[in-house]
All heavy atoms as an XYZ file, in Angstrom:
765
protein
N      10.128    200.762    158.209
C       9.239    199.627    158.084
C      10.029    198.312    158.151
O       9.645    197.403    158.866
C       8.466    199.758    156.761
C       7.496    198.660    156.528
S       6.090    198.880    157.620
C       4.955    197.795    156.927
N      11.132    198.245    157.388
C      11.927    197.022    157.381
C      12.538    196.774    158.765
O      12.566    195.640    159.233
C      13.025    197.107    156.329
C      13.797    195.812    156.182
C      14.842    195.883    155.089
O      15.155    196.947    154.586
N      15.385    194.746    154.736
N      12.998    197.845    159.400
C      13.586    197.703    160.735
C      12.564    197.127    161.704
O      12.865    196.228    162.488
C      14.102    199.054    161.213
C      14.745    198.985    162.576
C      15.201    200.349    163.059
N      15.881    200.217    164.326
C      17.067    200.700    164.591
N      17.709    201.382    163.684
N      17.615    200.514    165.768
N      11.337    197.650    161.663
C      10.289    197.163    162.553
C       9.985    195.694    162.297
O       9.780    194.918    163.232
C       9.020    198.006    162.389
C       9.129    199.384    162.981
C       7.841    200.163    162.816
C       7.991    201.570    163.368
N       6.771    202.352    163.202
N       9.974    195.300    161.033
C       9.726    193.895    160.696
C      10.824    192.998    161.246
O      10.548    191.925    161.784
C       9.606    193.712    159.186
C       8.313    194.270    158.623
O       7.336    194.439    159.346
N       8.303    194.555    157.333
N      12.068    193.432    161.100
C      13.185    192.645    161.608
C      13.101    192.505    163.125
O      13.272    191.417    163.679
C      14.516    193.275    161.201
C      14.885    193.165    159.726
C      16.090    194.053    159.412
C      15.170    191.723    159.345
N      12.866    193.638    163.799
C      12.782    193.602    165.255
C      11.598    192.761    165.730
O      11.697    192.044    166.724
C      12.699    195.030    165.803
C      14.014    195.781    165.663
C      13.928    197.254    166.031
O      12.815    197.825    166.051
O      14.999    197.843    166.288
N      10.487    192.818    164.997
C       9.312    192.020    165.356
C       9.594    190.531    165.237
O       8.981    189.710    165.921
C       8.126    192.404    164.465
N      10.544    190.176    164.375
C      10.910    188.775    164.187
C      12.104    188.358    165.040
O      12.720    187.322    164.801
C      11.192    188.499    162.707
C       9.920    188.480    161.892
O       8.955    187.800    162.253
N       9.896    189.224    160.797
N      12.436    189.195    166.034
C      13.476    188.810    166.984
C      14.883    189.257    166.637
O      15.826    188.929    167.354
N      15.061    189.997    165.561
C      16.388    190.472    165.181
C      16.722    191.743    165.940
O      15.859    192.559    166.226
C      16.446    190.762    163.675
C      16.365    189.536    162.842
C      15.252    188.977    162.313
C      17.457    188.708    162.446
N      15.564    187.854    161.607
C      16.933    187.662    161.669
C      18.825    188.745    162.659
C      17.712    186.678    161.113
C      19.609    187.760    162.095
C      19.049    186.739    161.338
N      17.982    191.916    166.251
C      18.448    193.159    166.854
C      19.054    193.997    165.735
O      19.928    193.537    165.005
C      19.498    192.894    167.933
C      19.959    194.166    168.579
C      20.950    193.949    169.690
C      21.258    195.322    170.259
N      22.406    195.421    171.028
N      18.590    195.223    165.614
C      19.074    196.124    164.574
C      19.884    197.225    165.234
O      19.430    197.848    166.194
C      17.888    196.730    163.772
C      18.394    197.661    162.697
C      17.028    195.619    163.183
N      21.112    197.450    164.742
C      21.963    198.499    165.310
C      22.790    199.127    164.194
O      22.748    198.682    163.045
C      22.879    197.915    166.381
O      23.785    196.996    165.813
N      23.571    200.124    164.555
C      24.458    200.740    163.567
C      25.835    200.093    163.660
O      26.102    199.254    164.526
C      24.517    202.257    163.741
C      25.076    202.662    165.097
O      25.622    201.827    165.822
O      24.960    203.855    165.422
N      26.699    200.496    162.776
C      28.030    199.903    162.701
C      28.807    200.117    163.996
O      29.469    199.197    164.484
C      28.815    200.512    161.521
O      28.038    200.356    160.334
C      30.149    199.839    161.331
N      28.742    201.324    164.531
C      29.492    201.622    165.757
C      29.067    200.719    166.903
O      29.902    200.207    167.647
C      29.311    203.092    166.132
N      27.766    200.512    167.026
C      27.283    199.635    168.099
C      27.693    198.187    167.832
O      28.127    197.479    168.733
C      25.765    199.740    168.221
C      25.209    198.953    169.390
C      23.702    199.068    169.532
O      23.086    199.893    168.847
O      23.148    198.300    170.327
N      27.563    197.755    166.587
C      27.918    196.386    166.217
C      29.385    196.099    166.530
O      29.733    195.035    167.037
C      27.618    196.143    164.735
C      27.986    194.765    164.262
C      27.197    193.676    164.582
C      29.119    194.561    163.495
C      27.526    192.400    164.147
C      29.458    193.292    163.057
C      28.663    192.208    163.376
N      30.250    197.062    166.225
C      31.685    196.883    166.452
C      32.130    197.322    167.840
O      33.316    197.263    168.165
C      32.478    197.663    165.396
C      32.307    197.177    163.957
C      33.026    198.106    162.999
C      32.798    195.743    163.808
N      31.168    197.785    168.651
C      31.449    198.244    170.004
C      32.483    199.373    170.012
O      33.442    199.353    170.782
C      31.907    197.076    170.892
C      31.799    197.409    172.355
O      30.980    198.238    172.753
N      32.640    196.781    173.166
N      32.281    200.348    169.137
C      33.193    201.479    169.034
C      32.759    202.592    169.984
O      31.572    202.865    170.136
C      33.205    202.032    167.603
C      33.648    201.099    166.485
C      33.517    201.799    165.145
C      35.065    200.608    166.699
N      33.746    203.246    170.545
C      33.452    204.437    171.334
C      33.069    205.551    170.354
O      33.340    205.448    169.152
C      34.696    204.853    172.132
O      35.692    205.340    171.246
N      32.463    206.613    170.835
C      32.144    207.730    169.934
C      33.385    208.281    169.219
O      33.322    208.639    168.048
C      31.529    208.782    170.867
C      30.970    207.993    172.000
C      31.917    206.829    172.179
N      34.514    208.299    169.918
C      35.753    208.787    169.323
C      36.234    207.858    168.210
O      36.673    208.310    167.156
C      36.852    208.930    170.389
C      36.550    209.958    171.449
C      35.609    209.446    172.549
O      35.361    208.214    172.645
O      35.111    210.289    173.304
N      36.157    206.553    168.463
C      36.560    205.582    167.446
C      35.645    205.656    166.237
O      36.108    205.590    165.087
C      36.561    204.167    168.020
C      37.646    203.934    169.052
C      37.442    202.647    169.839
O      36.279    202.272    170.118
O      38.460    202.020    170.189
N      34.370    205.797    166.460
C      33.412    205.902    165.361
C      33.685    207.157    164.538
O      33.637    207.121    163.300
C      31.981    205.913    165.896
N      33.994    208.259    165.209
C      34.310    209.506    164.500
C      35.565    209.334    163.650
O      35.629    209.826    162.515
C      34.483    210.648    165.498
N      36.556    208.635    164.179
C      37.796    208.393    163.437
C      37.533    207.545    162.191
O      38.039    207.844    161.109
C      38.825    207.718    164.343
C      40.147    207.466    163.671
C      41.023    208.510    163.425
C      40.515    206.184    163.289
C      42.237    208.288    162.793
C      41.733    205.953    162.669
C      42.587    207.008    162.419
O      43.786    206.783    161.802
N      36.723    206.515    162.336
C      36.381    205.664    161.191
C      35.656    206.490    160.121
O      35.965    206.392    158.930
C      35.530    204.451    161.635
C      34.937    203.720    160.443
C      36.359    203.503    162.478
N      34.710    207.308    160.547
C      33.980    208.159    159.605
C      34.915    209.137    158.908
O      34.778    209.403    157.711
C      32.850    208.908    160.316
C      31.719    208.010    160.764
C      31.010    207.295    159.614
O      30.824    207.906    158.540
O      30.651    206.115    159.783
N      35.880    209.677    159.630
C      36.866    210.589    159.056
C      37.678    209.894    157.967
O      37.850    210.426    156.869
C      37.793    211.120    160.150
C      38.953    211.975    159.660
C      38.496    213.387    159.395
C      40.081    211.961    160.684
N      38.166    208.697    158.269
C      38.955    207.962    157.280
C      38.123    207.615    156.051
O      38.608    207.694    154.921
C      39.555    206.698    157.891
C      40.799    206.981    158.701
C      41.537    205.735    159.082
C      42.396    205.248    157.946
N      43.330    204.186    158.342
N      36.864    207.250    156.262
C      35.999    206.943    155.121
C      35.771    208.180    154.259
O      35.804    208.098    153.025
C      34.666    206.372    155.600
C      34.714    204.966    156.177
C      33.377    204.608    156.816
C      35.089    203.954    155.107
N      35.565    209.323    154.893
C      35.364    210.568    154.140
C      36.616    210.942    153.364
O      36.534    211.347    152.193
C      34.963    211.694    155.093
N      37.780    210.799    153.986
C      39.030    211.102    153.293
C      39.271    210.171    152.116
O      39.704    210.598    151.049
C      40.211    211.038    154.262
C      40.319    212.163    155.286
C      41.427    211.856    156.296
C      40.571    213.491    154.591
N      39.001    208.891    152.306
C      39.237    207.931    151.222
C      38.311    208.206    150.042
O      38.744    208.162    148.887
C      39.084    206.493    151.715
O      37.744    206.207    152.039
N      37.062    208.510    150.325
C      36.118    208.822    149.251
C      36.529    210.101    148.533
O      36.533    210.157    147.295
C      34.709    208.968    149.831
C      33.656    209.265    148.797
C      32.284    209.389    149.420
C      31.259    209.738    148.353
N      29.950    210.012    148.909
N      36.905    211.115    149.294
C      37.332    212.382    148.701
C      38.576    212.190    147.839
O      38.679    212.761    146.743
C      37.597    213.405    149.801
N      39.514    211.387    148.317
C      40.740    211.131    147.569
C      40.430    210.473    146.233
O      40.913    210.907    145.183
C      41.687    210.248    148.391
C      42.998    209.877    147.725
C      43.848    211.107    147.475
C      43.755    208.882    148.600
N      39.610    209.443    146.253
C      39.267    208.751    145.013
C      38.528    209.677    144.057
O      38.837    209.713    142.865
C      38.424    207.518    145.316
C      38.116    206.706    144.073
C      37.340    205.453    144.392
O      36.365    205.498    145.144
N      37.765    204.340    143.841
N      37.567    210.434    144.562
C      36.798    211.339    143.705
C      37.686    212.425    143.099
O      37.575    212.723    141.913
C      35.645    211.966    144.484
C      34.541    210.980    144.780
C      33.444    211.557    145.659
O      33.551    212.721    146.105
O      32.463    210.825    145.908
N      38.582    213.000    143.907
C      39.464    214.044    143.400
C      40.434    213.483    142.369
O      40.652    214.095    141.317
C      40.223    214.704    144.552
C      41.122    215.879    144.184
C      40.327    216.991    143.510
C      41.830    216.404    145.425
N      41.000    212.326    142.652
C      41.929    211.703    141.696
C      41.239    211.446    140.367
O      41.760    211.784    139.308
C      42.484    210.397    142.269
C      43.447    209.680    141.308
C      43.880    208.341    141.824
N      42.799    207.394    142.020
C      42.171    206.724    141.026
N      42.510    206.916    139.760
N      41.210    205.866    141.308
N      40.047    210.876    140.412
C      39.316    210.566    139.188
C      38.896    211.839    138.453
O      38.940    211.874    137.225
C      38.097    209.699    139.496
C      38.465    208.275    139.840
C      37.229    207.436    140.114
C      37.587    205.989    140.359
N      36.394    205.157    140.584
N      38.509    212.874    139.185
C      38.085    214.122    138.534
C      39.238    214.783    137.795
O      39.028    215.487    136.816
C      37.488    215.094    139.554
O      38.492    215.681    140.351
N      40.455    214.534    138.258
C      41.645    215.086    137.607
C      42.219    214.131    136.565
O      43.264    214.405    135.983
C      42.695    215.437    138.652
C      42.249    216.576    139.559
C      43.367    217.028    140.456
C      42.962    218.239    141.245
N      43.227    219.482    140.549
N      41.505    212.997    136.370
C      41.919    211.987    135.392
C      43.366    211.514    135.623
O      44.158    211.384    134.710
C      41.731    212.505    133.968
C      40.273    212.791    133.639
C      40.114    213.298    132.232
C      38.708    213.516    131.778
N      37.668    213.842    132.681
N      43.649    211.254    136.893
C      44.966    210.765    137.297
C      44.812    209.320    137.741
O      43.891    208.988    138.488
C      45.524    211.630    138.455
C      45.769    213.052    137.948
C      46.789    211.036    139.033
C      46.138    214.031    139.034
N      45.693    208.464    137.278
C      45.623    207.052    137.660
C      46.211    206.860    139.054
O      46.930    207.723    139.572
C      46.413    206.166    136.673
O      47.810    206.489    136.779
C      45.937    206.359    135.238
N      45.929    205.713    139.626
C      46.529    205.377    140.916
C      48.046    205.327    140.800
O      48.754    205.752    141.710
C      45.987    204.048    141.425
C      44.553    204.104    141.893
C      44.063    202.759    142.432
O      44.673    201.725    142.202
N      42.955    202.798    143.164
N      48.539    204.842    139.672
C      49.988    204.763    139.450
C      50.588    206.162    139.440
O      51.633    206.413    140.066
C      50.306    204.013    138.140
C      51.784    204.107    137.797
C      49.867    202.561    138.237
N      49.927    207.097    138.740
C      50.441    208.468    138.671
C      50.439    209.133    140.051
O      51.388    209.823    140.406
C      49.622    209.299    137.688
C      49.834    208.870    136.238
O      50.900    208.303    135.929
O      48.925    209.099    135.425
N      49.366    208.920    140.806
C      49.325    209.486    142.150
C      50.419    208.870    143.014
O      51.098    209.579    143.765
C      47.952    209.280    142.800
C      47.836    209.768    144.244
C      48.205    211.242    144.383
C      46.431    209.503    144.780
N      50.611    207.580    142.884
C      51.659    206.907    143.660
C      53.028    207.520    143.368
O      53.825    207.741    144.292
C      51.665    205.412    143.343
N      53.298    207.823    142.115
C      54.576    208.458    141.765
C      54.697    209.830    142.409
O      55.764    210.194    142.905
C      54.706    208.579    140.243
C      54.956    207.258    139.560
C      55.019    207.422    138.052
C      55.142    206.068    137.372
N      55.090    206.180    135.903
N      53.602    210.579    142.419
C      53.624    211.923    143.012
C      53.950    211.892    144.498
O      54.595    212.795    145.016
C      52.274    212.619    142.847
C      51.993    213.103    141.472
C      50.702    213.895    141.462
N      50.321    214.229    140.111
C      49.421    215.137    139.806
N      48.786    215.796    140.763
N      49.124    215.380    138.547
N      53.451    210.877    145.179
C      53.646    210.809    146.632
C      54.766    209.846    147.027
O      54.949    209.547    148.204
C      52.334    210.444    147.358
C      51.819    209.072    146.931
C      51.292    211.532    147.163
C      50.661    208.554    147.755
N      55.478    209.363    146.008
C      56.601    208.429    146.223
C      56.155    207.195    147.000
O      56.712    206.831    148.031
C      57.756    209.128    146.918
C      58.367    210.244    146.080
C      59.472    210.936    146.801
C      60.137    211.989    145.989
N      59.344    213.123    145.576
N      55.111    206.567    146.463
C      54.555    205.366    147.078
C      54.245    204.366    145.974
O      54.778    204.471    144.879
C      53.295    205.742    147.867
O      52.864    204.649    148.649
N      53.377    203.420    146.258
C      53.024    202.392    145.283
C      51.542    202.479    144.922
O      50.734    203.030    145.685
C      53.317    201.000    145.845
O      52.487    200.755    146.958
N      51.207    201.901    143.790
C      49.804    201.868    143.352
C      48.960    201.116    144.368
O      47.845    201.516    144.679
C      49.702    201.225    141.962
C      48.279    201.056    141.453
C      47.606    199.782    141.960
O      48.254    198.759    142.132
N      46.318    199.873    142.205
N      49.497    200.047    144.919
C      48.718    199.269    145.889
C      48.439    200.087    147.148
O      47.381    199.941    147.767
C      49.430    197.957    146.240
O      50.660    198.209    146.879
N      49.350    200.971    147.508
C      49.136    201.831    148.677
C      48.018    202.827    148.390
O      47.190    203.104    149.256
C      50.432    202.574    149.019
C      50.443    203.084    150.409
C      50.751    201.898    151.294
N      50.812    202.295    152.671
C      50.276    201.582    153.635
N      49.621    200.483    153.373
N      50.393    201.937    154.866
N      48.000    203.367    147.168
C      46.927    204.285    146.784
C      45.591    203.549    146.820
O      44.592    204.072    147.325
C      47.189    204.909    145.395
C      45.992    205.711    144.915
C      48.446    205.780    145.428
N      45.568    202.328    146.314
C      44.330    201.533    146.351
C      43.880    201.321    147.796
O      42.680    201.400    148.096
C      44.544    200.190    145.652
N      44.819    201.078    148.692
C      44.471    200.900    150.106
C      43.927    202.194    150.702
O      43.005    202.166    151.516
C      45.678    200.403    150.903
C      45.992    198.947    150.642
C      47.170    198.481    151.467
C      47.427    197.002    151.192
N      48.477    196.465    152.052
N      44.504    203.330    150.297
C      43.981    204.608    150.789
C      42.539    204.793    150.344
O      41.693    205.206    151.122
C      44.825    205.772    150.259
C      46.109    205.977    150.994
S      46.894    207.511    150.521
C      47.656    207.042    148.982
N      42.279    204.486    149.083
C      40.934    204.667    148.544
C      39.942    203.672    149.132
O      38.737    203.890    149.074
C      40.966    204.585    147.022
C      41.703    205.772    146.401
C      41.729    205.750    144.893
O      41.196    204.798    144.273
O      42.276    206.704    144.314
N      40.422    202.610    149.720
C      39.561    201.622    150.373
C      39.498    201.856    151.887
O      38.881    201.071    152.602
C      40.076    200.216    150.087
N      40.131    202.915    152.354
C      40.178    203.248    153.787
C      40.750    202.099    154.615
O      40.319    201.845    155.735
C      38.810    203.667    154.304
N      41.732    201.419    154.067
C      42.373    200.314    154.766
C      42.961    200.806    156.086
O      43.516    201.898    156.159
C      43.480    199.725    153.868
C      44.090    198.476    154.428
O      45.011    198.599    155.257
O      43.653    197.373    154.047
N      42.847    199.983    157.115
C      43.312    200.417    158.439
C      44.825    200.530    158.540
O      45.335    201.093    159.500
C      42.756    199.516    159.548
C      43.260    198.104    159.464
O      43.956    197.739    158.533
N      42.902    197.289    160.426
N      45.563    200.037    157.554
C      47.022    200.161    157.586
C      47.498    201.512    157.049
O      48.673    201.838    157.164
C      47.663    199.035    156.762
O      47.396    199.217    155.380
N      46.593    202.290    156.499
C      46.943    203.587    155.913
C      46.702    204.688    156.949
O      45.649    204.727    157.593
C      46.106    203.858    154.648
C      46.388    205.238    154.098
C      46.368    202.799    153.603
N      47.661    205.577    157.077
C      47.522    206.662    158.046
C      46.723    207.823    157.458
O      46.703    208.038    156.244
C      48.901    207.189    158.483
O      49.552    207.772    157.348
C      49.765    206.084    159.073
N      46.095    208.556    158.338
C      45.384    209.768    157.934
C      46.386    210.762    157.346
O      46.095    211.466    156.383
C      44.613    210.369    159.128
C      44.076    211.750    158.806
C      43.483    209.440    159.541
N      47.588    210.779    157.908
C      48.644    211.657    157.413
C      48.902    211.422    155.917
O      48.968    212.377    155.135
C      49.925    211.424    158.218
C      51.096    212.213    157.693
O      51.067    213.459    157.789
O      52.045    211.587    157.176
N      49.039    210.176    155.520
C      49.294    209.863    154.111
C      48.107    210.258    153.240
O      48.279    210.771    152.127
C      49.616    208.378    153.941
C      49.930    207.918    152.518
C      51.116    208.691    151.932
C      50.203    206.421    152.487
N      46.925    210.050    153.742
C      45.740    210.430    152.972
C      45.685    211.947    152.767
O      45.398    212.424    151.667
C      44.479    209.922    153.669
C      44.422    208.399    153.720
S      43.089    207.794    154.752
C      41.798    207.670    153.560
N      45.994    212.692    153.818
C      46.009    214.150    153.698
C      47.098    214.623    152.742
O      46.857    215.475    151.882
C      46.197    214.792    155.072
C      45.014    214.680    156.028
C      45.402    215.160    157.421
C      43.809    215.440    155.500
N      48.289    214.059    152.879
C      49.377    214.448    151.968
C      49.019    214.131    150.522
O      49.357    214.899    149.616
C      50.683    213.755    152.360
C      51.295    214.351    153.622
C      52.695    213.858    153.930
N      52.678    212.456    154.336
C      53.373    211.481    153.753
N      54.148    211.732    152.726
N      53.301    210.252    154.199
N      48.305    213.042    150.296
C      47.890    212.675    148.944
C      46.872    213.662    148.388
O      46.931    214.040    147.208
C      47.308    211.258    148.935
O      48.286    210.340    149.358
N      45.940    214.079    149.224
C      44.965    215.090    148.789
C      45.675    216.387    148.422
O      45.369    217.011    147.400
C      43.921    215.331    149.881
C      42.874    214.232    150.024
C      42.146    214.367    151.354
C      41.883    214.282    148.866
N      46.644    216.791    149.237
C      47.403    218.011    148.937
C      48.225    217.844    147.653
O      48.348    218.780    146.866
C      48.289    218.406    150.108
C      47.513    218.795    151.342
C      47.914    218.352    152.593
C      46.383    219.594    151.271
C      47.208    218.700    153.738
C      45.659    219.950    152.408
C      46.079    219.504    153.646
N      48.751    216.636    147.427
C      49.508    216.370    146.199
C      48.626    216.478    144.966
O      49.109    216.773    143.868
C      50.160    214.983    146.267
N      47.332    216.250    145.149
C      46.386    216.387    144.040
C      45.904    217.828    143.870
O      45.080    218.116    143.010
C      45.179    215.464    144.254
C      45.442    213.976    144.075
C      44.248    213.160    144.547
C      45.773    213.670    142.616
N      46.392    218.713    144.722
C      46.053    220.122    144.595
C      44.954    220.619    145.498
O      44.513    221.764    145.372
N      44.490    219.798    146.416
C      43.436    220.233    147.338
C      44.013    221.240    148.332
O      45.120    221.059    148.833
C      42.856    219.038    148.085
N      43.255    222.283    148.593
C      43.661    223.259    149.600
C      43.214    222.769    150.977
O      42.382    221.868    151.086
C      43.005    224.609    149.309
O      41.595    224.508    149.466
N      43.743    223.391    152.014
C      43.307    223.036    153.368
C      41.810    223.274    153.524
O      41.102    222.454    154.119
C      44.072    223.839    154.413
C      45.505    223.376    154.568
C      46.205    224.158    155.619
N      46.210    225.582    155.225
C      46.864    226.538    155.837
N      47.579    226.260    156.907
N      46.834    227.766    155.413
N      41.330    224.386    152.978
C      39.923    224.703    153.068
C      39.070    223.642    152.358
O      38.035    223.215    152.863
C      39.656    226.085    152.455
C      38.254    226.568    152.618
C      38.101    227.995    152.088
C      36.697    228.487    152.297
N      36.547    229.885    151.883
N      39.526    223.195    151.194
C      38.796    222.174    150.455
C      38.785    220.851    151.232
O      37.764    220.161    151.274
C      39.394    221.969    149.069
C      38.595    221.018    148.204
C      39.067    220.994    146.781
C      38.159    220.091    145.955
N      38.426    220.179    144.548
N      39.903    220.503    151.830
C      39.972    219.253    152.605
C      38.999    219.316    153.780
O      38.273    218.358    154.043
C      41.411    218.969    153.084
C      41.446    217.829    154.087
C      42.311    218.646    151.894
N      38.968    220.438    154.472
C      38.015    220.586    155.586
C      36.585    220.436    155.084
O      35.770    219.772    155.704
C      38.234    221.933    156.318
C      37.105    222.198    157.300
C      39.576    221.943    157.019
N      36.296    221.013    153.928
C      34.962    220.886    153.341
C      34.608    219.461    152.967
O      33.445    219.055    153.012
N      35.610    218.671    152.608
C      35.383    217.267    152.247
C      34.937    216.440    153.441
O      34.332    215.391    153.281
C      36.674    216.656    151.677
C      37.128    217.206    150.380
S      38.791    216.574    150.004
C      39.057    217.278    148.389
N      35.259    216.915    154.615
C      34.996    216.138    155.816
C      33.597    216.322    156.388
O      33.193    215.573    157.263
C      36.024    216.493    156.899
C      37.471    216.212    156.530
C      38.384    216.670    157.640
C      37.693    214.754    156.200
N      32.898    217.296    155.869
C      31.644    217.385    156.524
C      30.586    218.184    155.928
O      29.503    218.247    156.198
């Protein structure tokens, strides 16, 4: 209903991928990073581990952990995966987190 009202008033309504002009592959990558960052934060919190403690486990900094949890574009998927494994996630669990 809201979308129809916006379009009726001359607004163009689209999704994030269209707005940012992302290819399907780029959109999939963004979604992957968002899923990993959310899973990382949820797993860390469920284990009652602070960002500082996780940073020590992965030999990084608290600010880097915060960037991972925010899906910052400077953080690699590799680091996010290694962090999930450092928290005890299995490969099977990580795959389940993605979809």
